[in-house]
C-alpha positions as CSV (number, residue, x, y, z in Angstrom):
1,M,-1.8,-2.6,12.8
2,K,1.4,-0.6,12.4
3,I,3.1,0.0,9.0
4,L,6.5,1.5,8.4
5,I,7.0,3.4,5.1
6,I,10.7,3.8,4.0
7,E,10.4,6.2,1.1
8,D,12.4,9.2,0.1
9,E,9.7,10.9,-2.0
10,Y,8.1,13.0,0.7
11,S,4.8,13.7,-1.1
12,L,4.3,10.1,-2.0
13,A,5.1,8.9,1.5
14,D,2.6,11.4,3.0
15,A,-0.1,10.4,0.5
16,I,0.4,6.7,1.3
17,A,0.3,7.5,5.0
18,E,-2.9,9.5,4.7
19,T,-4.6,6.7,2.8
20,L,-3.5,4.0,5.3
21,Q,-4.6,6.1,8.2
22,K,-8.0,6.3,6.7
23,E,-7.9,2.5,6.7
24,K,-7.2,2.6,10.5
25,F,-3.5,1.7,10.2
26,Q,-0.8,3.4,12.3
27,V,2.0,4.7,10.1
28,D,5.6,5.8,10.6
29,I,7.6,7.4,7.8
30,I,11.4,7.3,7.3
31,T,13.0,8.9,4.3
32,N,16.5,7.4,4.1
33,G,17.9,3.9,3.9
34,E,20.1,3.8,7.0
35,D,17.5,5.3,9.4
36,G,14.8,3.1,7.8
37,E,16.8,-0.1,8.4
38,N,17.5,0.9,12.0
39,E,13.8,1.6,12.6
40,A,12.9,-1.7,11.1
41,L,15.4,-3.5,13.3
42,T,14.6,-1.9,16.6
43,N,10.8,-1.5,16.5
44,I,8.0,-3.9,15.7
45,Y,5.8,-3.4,12.6
46,D,3.1,-5.5,11.0
47,L,4.3,-4.6,7.5
48,I,7.0,-2.5,5.8
49,L,6.6,-0.6,2.6
50,L,10.2,-0.4,1.2
51,D,11.3,1.8,-1.7
52,V,14.2,0.5,-3.7
53,M,16.0,3.7,-4.6
54,L,16.9,5.3,-1.3
55,P,19.7,7.6,-0.1
56,N,22.5,6.0,2.0
57,K,21.3,2.4,1.5
58,N,19.0,0.9,-1.1
59,G,15.9,-1.2,-0.5
60,F,17.5,-4.5,-1.6
61,E,20.4,-4.0,0.9
62,I,17.9,-3.2,3.7
63,L,15.8,-6.2,2.9
64,R,18.8,-8.5,2.8
65,D,19.9,-7.2,6.2
66,L,16.5,-7.6,7.7
67,R,16.2,-11.2,6.6
68,K,19.8,-11.9,7.7
69,E,18.7,-10.8,11.2
70,K,15.7,-13.1,10.9
71,I,13.2,-10.2,10.9
72,D,10.3,-11.8,9.1
73,T,8.0,-8.7,9.0
74,P,6.2,-8.7,5.6
75,V,7.8,-6.4,3.1
76,I,6.2,-4.9,0.0
77,M,8.8,-3.3,-2.3
78,L,8.0,0.1,-4.0
79,T,9.9,1.1,-7.1
80,A,9.8,3.0,-10.3
81,K,11.6,0.1,-12.0
82,S,9.5,-2.4,-13.9
83,E,12.2,-4.7,-15.2
84,M,11.6,-8.4,-14.4
85,T,15.2,-8.7,-13.0
86,D,14.5,-6.0,-10.4
87,K,11.3,-7.8,-9.3
88,L,13.0,-11.1,-9.1
89,N,15.8,-9.5,-7.1
90,G,13.4,-8.2,-4.5
91,L,11.5,-11.5,-4.2
92,E,14.7,-13.5,-4.0
93,H,15.9,-11.2,-1.1
94,G,12.7,-12.1,0.8
95,A,10.1,-9.5,-0.3
96,D,6.5,-10.6,0.0
97,D,5.2,-8.5,-2.8
98,Y,6.3,-5.9,-5.4
99,I,4.4,-2.9,-6.7
100,T,5.7,-0.6,-9.5
101,K,5.3,3.2,-9.5
102,P,3.0,4.9,-10.4
103,F,0.3,2.8,-8.7
104,H,-3.3,3.4,-7.6
105,M,-3.7,3.7,-3.8
106,R,-6.6,1.3,-3.9
107,E,-4.3,-1.3,-5.4
108,L,-1.6,-0.7,-2.7
109,V,-4.2,-1.0,0.1
110,A,-5.5,-4.3,-1.5
111,R,-2.0,-5.7,-1.8
112,I,-1.2,-4.8,1.9
113,K,-4.4,-6.5,3.1
114,V,-3.6,-9.6,1.1
115,V,-0.1,-9.8,2.5
116,L,-1.3,-9.2,6.1
117,K,-4.0,-11.9,5.7
118,R,-1.4,-14.3,4.4
119,K,0.8,-13.6,7.4
120,I,-2.0,-14.0,9.9
121,K,-2.8,-17.4,8.4
122,V,0.8,-18.5,8.7
123,D,0.9,-17.4,12.4
124,D,-2.6,-18.6,13.3
125,T,-1.5,-22.2,14.3
126,N,-2.3,-21.7,18.0
127,I,1.1,-23.1,18.8
128,L,4.2,-20.9,19.2
129,K,7.6,-22.5,19.7
130,Y,11.0,-21.0,20.5
131,S,14.0,-23.2,21.5
132,N,12.7,-25.5,24.3
133,L,9.6,-23.5,25.0
134,K,6.1,-24.1,23.6
135,L,3.1,-21.8,24.0
136,D,-0.4,-23.1,23.2
137,L,-2.6,-20.1,22.6
138,G,-5.7,-22.2,22.6
139,T,-5.2,-23.6,26.1
140,G,-3.2,-20.8,27.5
141,K,-0.4,-23.2,28.6
142,M,3.3,-22.8,28.2
143,S,5.4,-26.0,28.5
144,F,8.9,-27.5,28.5
145,N,9.3,-31.2,28.2
146,N,6.5,-32.7,30.4
147,T,6.1,-29.6,32.5
148,E,3.2,-27.2,31.9
149,I,2.2,-23.9,33.4
150,A,-1.1,-22.1,32.7
151,I,-1.0,-18.5,31.9
152,N,-3.8,-16.2,30.9
153,G,-4.9,-12.6,30.3
154,K,-2.1,-10.1,30.1
155,E,0.7,-12.6,30.7
156,L,-0.5,-14.6,27.7
157,D,-0.8,-11.5,25.5
158,L,2.7,-10.4,26.5
159,L,4.4,-13.8,25.9
160,E,2.6,-14.1,22.5
161,I,3.9,-10.7,21.3
162,L,7.4,-11.5,22.5
163,L,7.4,-14.9,20.7
164,L,5.9,-13.5,17.5
165,N,8.7,-10.9,17.5
166,K,11.5,-13.0,19.0
167,N,14.2,-11.4,16.8
168,Q,13.3,-7.8,17.7
169,I,13.2,-5.5,20.7
170,A,9.6,-4.8,21.9
171,S,9.4,-1.3,23.3
172,R,7.5,-0.7,26.6
173,E,5.3,1.7,24.7
174,M,4.4,-0.8,22.1
175,L,3.7,-3.5,24.6
176,A,1.5,-1.2,26.7
177,N,-0.4,-0.1,23.6
178,K,-0.8,-3.6,22.2
179,I,-1.9,-5.2,25.5
180,W,-3.8,-2.4,27.3
181,G,-4.9,-0.3,24.2
182,Y,-3.9,3.1,22.9
183,N,-6.5,4.9,25.0
184,S,-5.4,3.3,28.2
185,E,-3.7,5.2,31.0
186,T,-1.6,2.2,31.8
187,E,1.9,3.1,33.1
188,Y,5.0,1.4,31.7
189,N,5.7,-0.2,35.1
190,N,2.6,-2.4,34.6
191,V,4.6,-4.0,31.7
192,E,7.5,-4.6,34.0
193,V,5.2,-6.3,36.5
194,Y,3.9,-8.7,34.0
195,V,7.4,-9.3,32.6
196,S,8.4,-10.3,36.2
197,F,5.4,-12.7,36.4
198,L,6.5,-14.4,33.2
199,R,10.2,-14.6,34.2
200,K,9.2,-16.5,37.4
201,K,7.1,-19.0,35.4
202,L,9.9,-19.5,32.8
203,K,12.2,-20.2,35.7
204,L,9.8,-22.7,37.1
205,L,9.8,-24.5,33.8
206,K,13.6,-24.5,33.8
207,S,13.4,-23.1,30.2
208,K,16.4,-21.7,28.4
209,V,14.2,-19.0,27.1
210,K,14.7,-15.7,29.0
211,I,13.2,-12.2,28.8
212,K,16.0,-9.7,28.5
213,A,15.6,-6.0,29.4
214,V,17.1,-3.6,26.9
215,R,17.9,-0.5,28.9
216,G,15.8,2.5,28.0
217,I,13.9,0.7,25.3
218,G,12.0,-2.4,26.3
219,Y,12.4,-6.2,26.2
220,K,13.6,-9.0,23.9
221,I,13.1,-12.7,24.3
222,E,16.2,-14.8,23.8
223,V,17.8,-18.2,24.5
224,E,20.3,-18.3,27.3
225,D,23.5,-20.1,26.6
226,D,24.5,-23.1,28.7
């Protein structure tokens, strides 16, 4: 799983990253608000650790913007403030948890695992829906109205990732790593091949859901206007 740390205290960010890497998480660090928000909007993460007091843009503003863009990635707020109003502010903006500095790394790891487990339970319904498209992860069938098409293997993995992250751009690198594994020698054109397969099947279903290519980055699933 991949975690984004948006924290301007370099030593703390590095210490958190080192701890999380030992727990087998992948970690990226951004040290200012504007760049952190851009990273969270343009890449896919399983969880974001978000400091409140950041240069350029504070954590509350970032969280508000993420939720406004319907980015539902779990967010744990990090702050030196302990006042109840600050905690409520973060939670009201859509934070999943809140931890006050200084904190013990074991507590942070435990909170991260709880939030991720909660997210997995929410997503683990076996049915994903987006506009007029429905994907049954149990049967490997996608459907629209009374028409069904079976998909499996890499196609199923690809569509699942795109639907779970429907408000974000999925980079070719991320898709290749998630589907074929980080140690795979898969080339990015393999991703394009499977995107092509899915596009043909979505067309057969006459679904409004389309897979859009974002030049130089990757793909995003969206609903085509009438």
